[in-house]
N, C-alpha and C positions, 0 to 999 in steps of 0.2 A: 504494500500500500504506500509506503514512504517513497519508494522509487517512482511509482506512478505519479504522485503529487509533485515530486521534484522535477520529473521530466516535463510535465505539463507546465509548471511554473517557468522552467527554463525556456521552453518553446515560446511561451507568451512573452517572457523577458526579451528574447531576441526580437520578437515582433515589436515590442515597445522601443527597443534600441533602434531599430530600422527607421522609426518614425520621428526621431528628434533631431533638429537641425539648428545651426547657428551660423551666421555670416561673419567671417573674419573681415570682410570688406567694411563692415559697419564700424570696425575698430581701427580703420586707417591702414590696414595691411592689404596687400593684393591677394585675392582669393584664387586658388588654383582648381576649383571645382572638385574638391575631395572632401570626404567626410569620415570622421572617426566616431566610433560608438563604444559605450561602456554601460554595463548594468550589472548590479549585484542582486541576486535573488536567492533566498533560502541558503545563503552562504556560498553560492556559486556565482562566479563572475563570467560574463560573456563579453568579449571585446572584438573589435576589428579596427583596422586603420586604413586610410587612403582609398576608400571606396570612391568610385567615379560618380559624378552627378552630371546631368545634362545642362545645368546652369548654376548660377549662384543666387541665393536668396537676396532680395525678396521676389525674384522672378520665379514663376512656377517651374518646377523641376522634377526630374525622375532620377531615382537612385538605381544604378546598374547592379543587379544581384550577382552577376558573374565576377564583379570586383569585390564582393563580400564573401561569397561561398568559396570553399577550397575546390579546386587547386589554384584558381586565379586570385582569390582573396585570402585573407588570413583569419577568418572567423574562428574563434576558439572559445570554448566554455569549460569551466572547471566541473568537478564532480562526475566525470565519466560520461558527460552528455555531449552529443553532437547535434548540430542544428543546421538547417538549410532553408534559406529564403527562397520561396517558390515564385515570387512575382517581382516586378520592378516597381516599387511603390512610388506614387506621384504625390507631390506636395504643392499646396498653394499657401500663400501668406496673406495675412490681414494687411490692410492699407497702411498701417503704421509699422508693420513688421513685428508687432508684439505677440502675434499668434500665428500658428500654422495649423494646417489640416491635412491629414494623410487620407487618401481615398480608401485604400485597403492594404492590409498586410496578410500574407498567406505564408505560413511557416510550418515546417516539420521538425520535430525534435525526436531524438532517439537515444535510448539508454538501454544497453544490453540488447535484448531482442524485442523490446517494446518501442513501437513507433507511433507518434501521435501528430496529427495535422490539424492546425487551427487557423481560422480567419477572423479578422477584426476589421470593421469598416468605420470610416469617419472618425478617426482618432484625432483628438484636439491636443495642441501643445501650447505652452506659454513660454515666452522668452524671459529668462532670468536676467534682469538688468545688470546685476553685479558681475556675472560670468559671461554673458552673451550666449549661453546655451539655451536651447529650448528643452523644456521638461514636460513629460506627458501629464495629461489629466487622467484620472482613473478611467479604465475601460475594460470591457469583457470580450474575450475571443471565444468563439464557438467551435467545438470539434467538428471537423468535416469528414475525417476518416481516421482509421487507426484501430489499435487494439481495444478490446473491451476493458482493459485496465486503465485506459485514459479517461479522465473526467470529461463530462459533456461540455463544460466550459471552464475557463480560468480567468481570473481578474488580475489586472496589474494596478496597484495602488498609484495614486498621484505622486509624481516625482520619482518614480521607480526607474526612470531611464533618462539619459541625456546624450546629446551628440554634438559634435563640433565641426562646422565647416571650416575649411582653410584653403 
């Protein structure tokens, strides 16, 4: 039961991570259309660096999943969990740049022989003025396939993920 919960939470954590963005250009540095992500869930950390984006915020953009997933990316999670982003999430930004919205995140997490796939839609993010990072608002992802050991849905608490454009 514990492995099932950890797998579901890690899969959702990765989904949350994929949705958080910040613009380095807003802080006076040239942005290179890359994004790094970090999240810690149930003691497990999922990270990636230098994922490609189609533009820089506040322009609408898409994150390239092939630059996150291995072998092209460097996505890694602790706790014996592996994760794969199944879509290229699209983001739009509010007129002041203080908010962002992700259309959909589709993620698969696996631990040992248990695989769980989850989707979340319309994920909202708020920009942290002190750090420039966007952090997630609470959201729930629904299981779309996978083992009977996977929970039907998982929730990510507000502030559970952040990302940095550079």
